[in-house]
C-alpha positions in Angstrom: 42.0 132.4 210.3 43.0 132.3 206.7 41.3 134.5 204.5 40.7 134.6 200.2 41.9 137.5 198.2 41.4 140.8 199.0 41.7 142.9 195.5 42.1 146.0 196.1 42.7 148.0 192.7 44.1 151.8 192.0 46.1 153.9 189.2 49.7 154.8 188.9 50.3 158.3 189.6 53.5 160.4 188.7 54.0 160.5 193.1 54.6 156.7 192.8 57.3 157.1 190.2 60.7 157.6 189.7 62.2 160.5 186.7 61.7 157.8 184.2 57.9 157.0 185.1 58.6 153.6 186.5 57.2 152.8 189.9 59.9 153.7 192.3 60.5 150.4 194.5 60.4 151.4 197.9 56.5 152.5 196.7 55.6 148.6 196.1 55.8 148.0 200.0 53.6 151.6 200.3 51.0 149.7 197.7 51.2 146.3 200.0 50.5 148.4 203.2 47.2 149.9 202.2 46.1 146.2 200.6 46.6 145.1 204.0 44.9 147.5 205.8 42.3 147.3 203.2 42.0 143.5 203.6 41.9 144.1 207.8 39.4 146.6 207.3 37.1 144.3 205.0 37.4 141.7 208.2 36.0 144.1 210.3 39.3 145.2 211.9 39.5 148.3 212.0 43.1 150.4 212.0 42.4 151.6 215.2 42.1 148.3 216.3 45.8 147.3 215.3 47.6 150.3 216.4 46.4 150.7 219.9 49.3 151.7 222.3 49.2 148.5 224.5 49.1 146.4 221.1 50.5 147.5 218.0 51.1 145.4 214.7 54.3 145.5 213.2 56.6 144.3 210.4 58.5 141.7 211.5 59.7 140.3 208.1 59.6 141.4 204.2 60.4 138.9 201.2 60.0 140.7 197.9 60.4 139.5 194.3 60.6 142.2 191.3 59.6 140.5 188.3 58.4 143.2 186.0 57.8 147.1 186.4 54.5 149.3 187.1 54.5 152.3 184.5 53.0 155.9 185.2 49.3 155.4 184.6 48.7 152.2 184.8 45.8 150.2 186.6 47.2 147.9 189.3 45.7 145.3 191.7 47.2 144.2 194.9 45.9 140.9 196.2 46.3 140.5 200.0 45.3 137.1 201.5 46.2 136.4 205.5 47.2 133.5 207.5 47.5 133.3 211.2 50.8 131.5 211.2 51.1 131.3 215.3 49.8 132.9 218.3 52.5 135.5 217.5 52.7 136.2 213.7 50.0 136.9 210.8 51.9 135.9 207.3 50.1 137.9 204.6 50.7 136.9 201.0 50.5 139.6 198.3 51.0 140.4 194.7 50.6 143.3 192.3 49.6 143.0 188.8 48.3 144.7 186.3 44.4 144.9 185.9 43.4 142.5 183.4 46.6 140.2 184.0 47.7 136.8 185.7 51.4 137.7 186.0 52.4 139.1 188.9 54.7 142.5 188.7 55.6 141.8 192.4 55.3 139.3 195.0 55.7 139.0 198.2 55.1 137.6 201.8 54.8 140.3 204.9 55.3 138.9 208.5 53.5 140.9 211.5 53.8 140.6 214.9 52.3 142.3 217.9 54.3 144.4 220.3 53.4 146.5 223.6 53.9 149.9 224.5 58.0 148.8 225.4 58.2 147.1 221.9 58.0 143.4 223.7 56.7 140.9 221.4 52.5 139.3 222.5 50.3 137.2 221.5 48.2 138.7 218.7 44.7 140.3 219.7 42.0 137.6 220.0 40.2 139.5 217.5 42.4 137.1 215.1 41.3 134.1 216.2 43.0 131.0 216.9 45.9 130.1 214.8 45.9 127.1 212.4 48.5 124.4 212.4 
């Protein structure tokens, strides 16, 4: 399963920024999380389905590149696509940009895996379909 970009738009609020009015770097991870959650919901995969005790989706690896900052009051877009990389891993390619601009402020990839109640790696739920080579 590979998806096209899902776009989530919102405004940068004071709570998202540091004392200089610049988005605090860790908040980009929160924005990416929102984008992944909304993409899954748009595919008909509810959050409850990926947070069951017997099969939780968790972050395995994150790769980020910070290019330019977002500022207080900016309207930003989180673009998210998903690729079923293997039976055990989903890779989300994401970028954040200012609305109306093509250049990303932040870009990255987030690998997600499934674990059971003991934290042991397990195959992804069938809801994600077969992995593509």
